[in-house]
C-alpha positions in Angstrom: 3.0 2.8 -16.5 3.8 0.1 -14.0 5.4 1.2 -11.1 8.5 -1.2 -9.3 9.2 -1.9 -5.9 12.7 0.0 -6.0 12.1 3.0 -7.5 9.3 3.2 -4.6 11.7 2.2 -2.0 14.2 4.9 -3.0 11.3 7.7 -2.9 10.4 6.1 0.8 11.8 9.2 2.5 10.0 11.8 4.7 10.4 14.5 2.2 9.1 12.1 -0.8 6.3 11.2 0.6 2.6 13.0 0.5 -0.3 11.6 2.9 -3.8 11.8 1.3 -6.5 13.0 3.9 -8.2 9.7 3.0 -5.4 7.9 3.9 -4.8 9.9 7.2 -8.5 9.5 8.2 -8.2 5.5 7.1 -5.2 4.9 9.3 -6.4 6.5 12.3 -9.8 4.5 12.0 -7.7 1.2 11.5 -5.1 1.9 14.1 -2.2 1.7 11.3 1.0 4.0 12.4 2.7 5.7 9.5 5.7 3.8 10.3 3.5 1.0 9.5 2.9 1.7 6.0 6.8 3.1 5.3 7.6 -1.0 6.7 5.2 -2.4 4.2 6.9 -0.4 1.5 10.4 -1.0 2.4 9.9 -5.0 3.1 6.8 -5.7 0.9 5.7 -6.8 -2.7 3.9 -5.4 -5.3 0.6 -7.8 -5.7 -1.6 -5.7 -7.8 -0.7 -2.8 -10.3 -3.4 -0.1 -11.3 -1.1 1.3 -14.0 -4.5 3.8 -15.3 -4.9 5.2 -11.4 -5.4 8.9 -11.9 -3.4 11.3 -11.6 -0.7 8.7 -11.3 -0.2 4.9 -11.3 -0.7 3.3 -8.1 -0.1 -0.5 -6.6 -1.2 -2.4 -4.0 1.9 -3.6 -1.9 1.8 -6.3 0.7 4.0 -6.3 3.9 4.1 -6.2 7.3 3.8 -4.0 10.0 5.7 -4.0 13.1 3.3 -6.5 14.6 4.4 -9.0 12.1 1.1 -8.7 10.9 0.3 -8.5 7.2 -0.6 -5.1 5.9 -2.0 -4.0 2.7 -0.8 -0.2 1.4 -2.4 1.3 -1.9 0.9 3.9 -3.2 0.8 6.0 -6.1 3.6 7.7 -7.5 4.7 10.2 -10.3 8.3 9.2 -10.1 9.3 11.9 -8.0 7.3 11.7 -4.9 4.9 8.7 -3.3 1.7 9.3 -2.3 -0.1 7.1 0.4 -3.6 6.5 -0.8 -4.6 3.8 1.9 -3.9 1.4 4.2 -5.6 -1.7 5.4 -5.2 -5.2 7.3 -6.3 -7.6 4.5 -9.6 -9.3 5.8 -9.5 -13.4 5.5 -13.2 -13.4 4.0 -11.8 -11.4 0.8 -8.3 -12.9 0.4 -6.7 -16.4 0.5 -4.1 -17.3 3.3 -1.8 -16.0 1.2 -2.5 -12.5 1.6 -1.7 -12.2 -2.5 -5.1 -13.9 -4.2 -8.2 -12.0 -3.7 -11.3 -14.5 -3.3 -13.5 -14.9 -5.9 -16.9 -12.7 -5.0 -20.2 -14.8 -4.9 -23.4 -13.0 -5.3 
């Protein structure tokens, strides 16, 4: 099942959001506030879908944080709650200038 941004945005309320322990640690390490992740969900776009993720389908959202800096957030959902799995500032070494396209990995 692919997730829709509209459905994720409807679920983007404090009582329906679960932040995984992994996400809490990563957000703290990266200096990303939870409000920035919420802003990313509400103003962003889905750039990758992971319909087979366990335990729920997830997706990668490209949005921006309050500092107008691009932000990626991985969000899962069962249709009733949102799981914030991780968030990070995309790296120019891994992403094209549009922040939507992964660069080819050269081995």
